[in-house]
N, C-alpha and C positions, 0 to 999 in steps of 0.2 A: 472546572478545574482539576478534574477527575485525568490522572496519572494514564497513559495507554501503551503501552509494549507492541509493538507488531512484529512478527518473524518471519520474515519474507525468505520463501525458498522455491528457485524456480524447479518444475518436476514437467514442465511443460516440453512433450516431444516434440519430435521433428527437427531438419536443419540447424534452425539458429538455435544457439546453446546459449545465447544472453535473451536475456527480458529487461525491462525497467519495469520499474513502481513509482510512479508518481500520484501525490495526493497533493495539488496544488494550495489547497485551503492553508494547509496546514508548513508551504514550502519544505515537502520533501519527494528528495527525488534520487532515486536508487537504481543501479544496475544488479542485477540477480544472474549469477552463472549456473547454469545446469550441473553438479557432480561436486560442488564448491560449498566450501560452511552458509548456513543460511546467513543473512542480515539481520540485526535487529534494530529496530527505530524505536526510539522512545520519545513523546511528545505529549503534551498537555492539552487536553480538551477544553475550551473555554465559554463554549454555547452549543444547544442542543441545532441539531439540523441535518443534512442530507449531503454527501461530500462523494462526489465521484472522483474515484482513482482509475489511471489507466495505464500500459505499457507505453513510453514516451518514442522507445524502440518500433512497436508494431500496434498501431491505435487499436486496429481491427481485430488482435488477437486475445488481448489479455484487458478484462474493465470490469468498472461493477461500481457499486457505494456504501461509502461506512456511515452509517444511521447512528446518529449521535442522539438520546432522548433525556427528556429532561430526567432530573434525578425526584425520585418517589419520596413523597410529602408526607 
């Protein structure tokens, strides 16, 4: 039930000025443009796990995993 805030800022060099951020497990899909104000995304995590994210515009460019660990007891 933790609330999460992500600040998405595009600093990827190259000719493409837009990149995406997609986190399917939380139904998040954003387009982030280099040189523009960062996008801020808020969501609630309801269970531990490893959740992949990627650029839906260029899947081979940017990607990783969001790791959510169980709360310490």
